[in-house]
C-alpha positions as CSV (number, residue, x, y, z in Angstrom):
1,M,-12.0,129.6,146.9
2,T,-11.6,127.9,150.2
3,I,-8.8,129.5,152.3
4,G,-7.4,128.4,155.6
5,I,-5.5,130.9,157.8
6,L,-3.2,129.7,160.5
7,G,-2.8,132.5,163.0
8,A,-5.4,134.9,164.4
9,G,-3.3,138.1,165.1
10,T,-4.0,141.4,163.5
11,W,-2.6,140.5,160.1
12,G,-4.3,137.1,159.9
13,I,-7.7,138.7,161.0
14,A,-7.4,141.7,158.6
15,L,-6.7,139.3,155.7
16,A,-9.5,136.9,156.8
17,R,-12.0,139.8,156.7
18,M,-10.7,141.0,153.3
19,L,-10.7,137.6,151.7
20,H,-14.2,136.8,153.1
21,N,-15.5,140.1,151.7
22,I,-14.3,139.4,148.2
23,G,-16.1,136.0,148.2
24,H,-13.7,133.4,149.6
25,R,-14.7,130.8,152.2
26,V,-12.4,131.5,155.1
27,T,-11.5,129.4,158.1
28,V,-9.1,130.8,160.8
29,W,-7.2,128.7,163.3
30,S,-5.6,129.9,166.6
31,A,-3.7,127.8,169.1
32,L,-5.5,129.8,171.8
33,E,-9.0,128.7,172.4
34,S,-9.8,131.8,174.5
35,E,-8.9,133.9,171.4
36,I,-11.2,131.9,169.2
37,E,-14.1,132.2,171.7
38,S,-13.5,135.9,172.0
39,Y,-13.7,136.4,168.2
40,K,-16.9,134.3,168.1
41,A,-18.5,136.3,170.9
42,T,-17.4,139.9,170.1
43,H,-16.5,139.9,166.3
44,R,-13.7,142.2,167.2
45,Q,-9.9,142.2,167.2
46,P,-8.6,144.3,170.1
47,N,-5.8,145.9,168.1
48,L,-8.1,146.6,165.1
49,P,-10.8,148.7,166.9
50,G,-12.3,150.1,163.7
51,M,-13.0,146.7,162.2
52,V,-15.9,144.3,162.6
53,I,-15.2,140.6,161.9
54,P,-17.8,139.2,159.4
55,E,-20.2,136.5,160.7
56,G,-19.3,134.1,157.8
57,I,-15.7,133.5,158.9
58,V,-15.2,130.2,160.6
59,F,-13.0,130.1,163.7
60,T,-11.5,126.9,165.1
61,A,-8.9,125.7,167.5
62,D,-8.6,122.5,165.5
63,I,-5.7,122.8,163.1
64,A,-7.0,120.0,160.9
65,E,-10.2,121.9,160.3
66,A,-8.3,124.9,159.1
67,A,-5.6,123.1,157.1
68,A,-7.3,120.1,155.4
69,G,-9.0,120.4,152.0
70,K,-8.2,124.1,151.4
71,E,-7.3,125.5,148.0
72,I,-4.9,128.0,149.7
73,L,-3.4,127.7,153.2
74,L,-2.1,130.9,154.7
75,F,0.5,131.1,157.4
76,A,0.1,134.2,159.6
77,V,1.8,133.2,162.8
78,P,4.8,135.1,164.3
79,S,8.1,134.0,162.8
80,V,9.3,132.1,165.9
81,Y,6.2,129.9,165.7
82,T,6.4,129.1,162.0
83,R,8.3,125.9,162.3
84,S,6.1,124.5,165.1
85,T,2.9,125.4,163.3
86,A,4.1,123.8,160.1
87,A,5.0,120.6,162.0
88,K,1.6,120.6,163.6
89,A,-0.3,121.2,160.3
90,A,1.9,118.9,158.1
91,P,-0.2,115.7,158.6
92,Y,-3.3,117.5,157.2
93,I,-1.6,119.3,154.3
94,P,-1.8,117.4,151.0
95,D,1.1,117.1,148.6
96,G,1.2,120.1,146.2
97,Q,-0.7,122.4,148.5
98,I,-0.5,126.2,147.8
99,I,0.9,127.8,150.9
100,V,1.1,131.5,151.4
101,D,3.3,132.9,154.2
102,V,2.6,136.5,155.3
103,A,4.9,136.6,158.3
104,K,8.3,138.2,158.1
105,G,11.5,136.8,159.6
106,I,14.5,134.5,159.3
107,E,15.0,131.5,161.6
108,A,18.0,132.3,163.8
109,E,19.4,128.8,164.1
110,T,19.2,127.7,160.5
111,L,19.1,131.1,158.7
112,L,16.2,129.8,156.6
113,T,13.5,132.2,155.4
114,L,10.0,131.4,156.5
115,T,8.9,129.7,153.3
116,Q,12.1,127.6,153.6
117,V,11.2,126.7,157.1
118,I,7.7,125.5,156.1
119,D,9.2,123.6,153.2
120,D,11.7,122.0,155.5
121,E,9.0,120.7,157.8
122,L,6.8,119.4,155.0
123,R,9.7,117.5,153.4
124,R,10.2,115.7,156.7
125,C,6.7,114.3,156.0
126,G,7.6,113.5,152.4
127,K,5.5,116.3,151.0
128,N,6.1,119.2,148.6
129,A,4.2,122.5,148.5
130,R,3.8,125.4,146.2
131,L,5.1,128.2,148.4
132,V,4.5,131.9,148.1
133,A,5.8,134.8,150.2
134,L,3.3,137.6,150.3
135,S,5.0,140.8,151.5
136,G,5.0,144.5,151.2
137,P,4.0,147.8,152.9
138,T,0.8,146.5,154.4
139,H,-0.2,147.5,157.9
140,A,-3.1,145.4,159.1
141,E,-4.7,148.5,160.6
142,E,-5.2,150.0,157.1
143,V,-6.1,146.8,155.3
144,A,-8.8,146.3,158.0
145,L,-10.3,149.6,156.9
146,D,-10.1,148.9,153.1
147,L,-7.5,151.6,152.5
148,P,-5.7,151.2,149.2
149,T,-2.7,148.8,149.6
150,T,-0.2,147.2,147.4
151,I,1.7,143.9,148.0
152,V,3.9,141.4,146.3
153,A,3.3,137.6,145.7
154,A,6.7,136.0,145.4
155,C,7.1,132.5,144.0
156,A,9.6,130.7,141.7
157,D,6.6,129.4,139.7
158,L,4.8,132.2,137.8
159,D,1.5,130.2,137.5
160,T,1.3,129.9,141.3
161,A,2.2,133.5,141.9
162,E,-0.5,134.6,139.5
163,L,-3.1,132.3,141.1
164,V,-2.4,133.9,144.5
165,Q,-2.4,137.3,142.8
166,D,-5.9,136.6,141.4
167,A,-7.1,135.3,144.8
168,F,-6.0,138.4,146.8
169,M,-6.5,141.2,144.3
170,N,-9.4,143.5,144.7
171,T,-10.4,147.2,144.7
172,C,-8.5,147.8,148.0
173,M,-5.4,145.5,147.4
174,R,-3.3,145.5,144.3
175,V,-1.0,142.5,144.0
176,Y,2.2,142.3,142.0
177,T,4.2,139.2,141.3
178,N,7.9,138.6,141.8
179,C,10.1,135.6,141.2
180,D,12.8,136.6,143.8
181,V,11.4,134.8,146.9
182,I,14.5,135.0,149.0
183,G,15.0,138.7,148.2
184,V,11.4,139.5,149.1
185,E,11.6,137.6,152.4
186,L,15.0,139.1,153.2
187,C,13.6,142.6,152.8
188,G,10.6,141.7,155.0
189,A,12.8,140.5,157.8
190,I,15.6,143.0,157.9
191,K,13.6,146.2,157.3
192,N,12.1,145.6,160.8
193,I,15.6,146.1,162.3
194,M,15.9,149.4,160.4
195,A,12.5,150.4,161.7
196,L,13.9,149.8,165.2
197,A,16.8,152.0,164.4
198,A,14.5,154.8,163.1
199,G,12.4,154.5,166.2
200,I,15.5,154.7,168.5
201,S,16.6,157.9,166.7
202,Q,13.2,159.4,167.4
203,G,13.3,158.3,171.0
204,L,16.7,160.1,171.3
205,G,15.1,163.3,170.0
206,Y,16.7,163.3,166.5
207,G,14.7,164.6,163.5
208,D,13.7,163.8,160.0
209,N,17.2,164.1,158.6
210,T,18.4,161.3,160.8
211,K,15.4,159.1,160.0
212,A,15.9,159.6,156.3
213,A,19.6,158.7,156.6
214,L,18.7,155.5,158.5
215,I,16.1,154.5,155.9
216,T,18.5,155.2,153.0
217,R,21.6,153.7,154.4
218,G,19.5,150.9,155.9
219,M,18.3,150.0,152.4
220,A,21.9,150.0,151.2
221,E,22.8,147.5,153.9
222,I,19.8,145.2,153.0
223,T,20.7,145.5,149.3
224,R,24.4,144.6,149.9
225,L,23.4,141.5,151.8
226,G,20.8,140.5,149.2
227,M,23.2,140.9,146.3
228,A,25.8,138.8,148.1
229,I,23.2,136.1,148.6
230,G,22.2,136.2,145.0
231,C,18.9,138.1,145.0
232,K,17.7,140.4,142.3
233,S,18.4,144.1,142.6
234,E,14.9,145.1,141.4
235,T,13.4,143.5,144.5
236,F,15.1,146.0,146.9
237,Y,13.7,149.0,145.1
238,G,10.2,147.6,144.9
239,L,7.3,147.3,147.2
240,A,8.8,144.5,149.4
241,G,12.1,146.5,149.7
242,I,12.0,150.3,149.9
243,G,8.2,150.4,150.1
244,D,8.0,148.2,153.1
245,L,11.0,149.8,154.8
246,I,9.5,153.3,154.4
247,V,6.1,152.4,155.9
248,T,7.6,150.4,158.8
249,A,10.2,153.0,159.7
250,T,7.8,155.9,159.6
251,S,4.2,154.8,160.5
252,E,2.4,155.2,163.7
253,H,1.1,151.7,163.2
254,S,4.6,150.2,163.2
255,R,5.3,148.1,166.4
256,N,9.0,148.0,165.5
257,N,9.2,151.8,165.2
258,R,7.2,152.1,168.5
259,C,9.5,149.7,170.3
260,G,12.5,151.6,169.0
261,R,11.1,154.9,170.2
262,L,10.8,153.5,173.7
263,I,14.3,152.0,173.7
264,G,15.7,155.4,172.5
265,A,13.9,157.1,175.3
266,G,15.7,154.8,177.8
267,V,13.2,152.1,178.4
268,P,14.9,148.6,178.7
269,T,14.3,146.3,175.7
270,A,12.2,143.8,177.6
271,E,9.9,146.5,179.0
272,A,9.6,148.2,175.7
273,V,8.4,145.0,174.1
274,K,6.0,144.5,176.9
275,Q,4.6,148.0,176.4
276,V,4.1,147.5,172.7
277,G,2.0,144.4,173.6
278,M,2.6,142.6,170.3
279,V,5.4,140.6,168.7
280,V,8.3,142.9,167.7
281,E,9.8,141.0,164.7
282,G,12.8,143.3,164.3
283,I,14.2,142.0,167.6
284,N,13.6,138.4,166.5
285,A,15.5,139.1,163.2
286,I,18.7,140.6,164.7
287,P,20.5,137.3,165.4
288,A,19.9,136.0,161.9
289,A,20.9,139.3,160.3
290,M,24.2,139.3,162.3
291,K,25.0,135.7,161.3
292,L,24.2,136.4,157.6
293,A,26.4,139.5,157.6
294,E,29.3,137.4,158.9
295,R,28.6,134.5,156.6
296,Y,28.6,136.6,153.5
297,S,31.3,139.1,154.7
298,V,28.9,142.1,154.3
299,E,29.2,145.3,156.2
300,M,26.0,146.1,158.1
301,P,26.9,148.9,160.6
302,I,23.3,149.9,161.4
303,V,22.3,146.3,162.1
304,R,25.3,146.0,164.4
305,A,24.5,149.2,166.2
306,V,20.9,148.1,166.8
307,D,22.2,144.8,168.1
308,A,24.6,146.5,170.4
309,V,21.8,148.7,171.9
310,V,19.0,146.1,172.0
311,N,20.9,143.0,173.0
312,H,24.0,144.2,174.8
313,G,23.0,147.3,176.6
314,A,25.1,149.8,174.6
315,D,24.4,153.5,174.9
316,A,22.3,154.6,171.9
317,R,23.9,158.0,171.6
318,T,27.3,156.5,171.6
319,E,26.3,154.1,168.8
320,V,25.0,157.0,166.7
321,L,28.4,158.8,167.2
322,R,30.2,155.6,166.0
323,L,28.0,155.5,162.9
324,M,28.6,159.2,162.2
325,L,32.4,158.9,162.7
326,R,33.0,155.7,160.6
327,E,35.7,155.9,157.9
328,K,34.6,158.2,155.1
329,N,33.0,156.6,152.1
330,S,31.4,157.3,148.7
331,E,28.0,156.3,147.3
332,T,29.6,155.4,144.0
333,P,32.6,153.1,143.4
334,K,36.0,154.7,142.5
335,S,35.7,153.1,139.0
336,H,32.8,155.5,138.3
337,W,35.0,158.6,138.7
338,A,36.6,160.1,135.6
339,N,39.8,160.9,137.4
């Protein structure tokens, strides 16, 4: 198949290599000509030191070359650039194009998920697309080394989901399908905030008990919000839900966890992001998560605590105490008790 990839960061490049190696013809676009020239000259991605970029991948700074005439078009740009990239590519995207989004986020102003953002921009040009959210516990650093990985192709149309499943599936990547697109995208965005929380706890010197509590109760918050929106419960206990949350909250590869560790150790947020050196999507997701919690009247105390620390300068230890001293609660509703 012919596949165009918009975005040449770690995830876009790791997928480009994988897709090329399983026989697809891949073209990668970046808005940065210097980045394209570097890839052509060195065949390396600085943040994927163990990976060599195959010769056969085409790199271009011309978005028309990457977007036009492709059987699958993949969006791999940071969430804050999804709308502008969709607008730039829209004139070259045919009606009915299969578009796969692999970024994770929610637009703060509109509260649209990223496939909805892309759809919104295409409709402005009078076009429809078959949109798929591809998400799961998938660090680029491991995909770049062909380590076994599982992922979810989410689409309302089963035929399209299965087409993408077939295109991406290989001995190193197993792909599942899911019809709950919003649930998959919601998990992908908000688990990054929980990974920040886990990192902050590490930076404060807390241990595995604390991290396990944040992962478990963080998943409860994501599930509450998702169910209020109308998502399917199975999604939150699948790869895009608990699977992605576990890997992002615990892995050495997680930029959200790394940023959180720095913040917990006392580094100001802006400096922590600078030290990570890559986009920290958890910080980008906080405004949308706060607005969604308010819109749907869902209690999300961990998200609120992370917002207080990251965006309002609150003391992290004080926020932990507030979480620990919240009104007592139960994991099961009162109706489940015999007495």
